[in-house]
N, C-alpha and C positions, 0 to 999 in steps of 0.2 A: 900636680897637685891634686890630691884625688878630692871627689865631689864633697861637698860641706856637710851635704841633708843626703839621710839614707832613709824611704819611706815606708813607714810602717805599712805595709799593706793590709792587715787588720785591724785599724786604727781608729778610722776614721778620716783620715785625713793627715795624721801626725808623721812629722818624721823625727828620726835619729840625727839629732845636730852632733857629726863626728868629732868637734873641737870640744863638747862639751863630755863626749863620752873618755873622750882618754881623759882629757882635765881630771873626771871622776877615777881612772884607774891612776893617775897619779899621784890625788889627795891624797889615797886612803894605798900606796906601793901593793897594788894588786900587779901582781905577774900572770895569773891563771885563774880562770872564771870558767865552771862550768856549764855549758848551755842549757842544761835543763829545760831545753823544751816539754811544756805539757799542755796537754786539752783540759783543763781543769779551772773551775774556780781555783780564784786568786788566792782566796783563805783555804784552801786544801793545801798548797805547799806546806812540807815538815819547814819547822823554824830554820832548822840546818839547812836547809836546799834555798833560803831569802836572797841569799847574795849571788843565786845565778844568774845569767845571761836575761832568762826571761821574767822571772819575778823584777829584776830590777827594771827591766827596757817597761813593764805592767807600773810599779810604784815611782820611777824616777820620771822618764822620758815621756808617760800620755799626763793629759792635764788631768789635774785634781778630781775633778769632775767628768772624768771619760765615763761612758758606758761602756766603753770596750776594757777595764779593768782583767775582767772576766773571761779574755780571749785572749788565746795563746799571742803571740808577740817576735819568739824567737824563731818566725820560719825559716826556709831553706834559704827563701832568697836577701832575708837581711845578715844571716849569716853568712851569705855567697858575697853580699856587698861586702862587710866587714873586712873577709880574707880579700878580696879584688883592690881594698886598698893598701896591701902589702906592710901595713902596719901589724895587722893579726894575722895568727896563721891557728890552724886549728889540729888538734893532736887529741891522741886518746892518755887519758892518764887517772891515777885513784886520786880521789878527794873525798875529805872528810862531808858526812852527811850519806856517802853512796856505797852500795854494798860490791859494788864491781867499779871497775874503769871505766870513765865517760869519757865524753867529746867535752875539749875545754878549748876557750879561745886562751891564745897564749900571747901580746904584746911584745913589739921589737920597741925597746925603748928609744932609742937613738932614733930611730924613723917616726915612732911619734912627737918626741923632740922638736924635729925639724918638721914637721909639719904643723907641729905651734908655733913654731917659729911665724912660718909664712904664709897660717891666716890669721895669727894675732889671738892671744888667747879669751877666752871666751868671758863674759862675766859671772861672776859666782851666784847663779841663778838656783839653785840648791835648797832645798828645805832639808837642813840637815838630819833631821828627825827621821829621813825617810831614805836617807844615803846606805846607811850600812847599819844591819840589823843584826 
């Protein structure tokens, strides 16, 4: 079974809870998410890109008072760790809000469901207003 937590190396010690992340995808029926890694302030993301991986990690998975909200979180080590779980894979696809095809994560729902069965569903700790914009 993949590890439960993935370190967010530029977050001051925060981790990505894999079960919560998978639950996030399933709750909103997400099958593909642009990586959208940007070395920029959070408020500089175009509205149509706020549901890509980097802003989601900053908005949903960092503590609300984190001083790292303006620091890129979808770095290679995080994307590589997500791919290494076998639950996600990386591909290139056209996505709304982008003028060209971009790197996207896609989920394998069968593996995601098996993972959640093994580790147990996480508690619903999401701020609904922060989830999908």
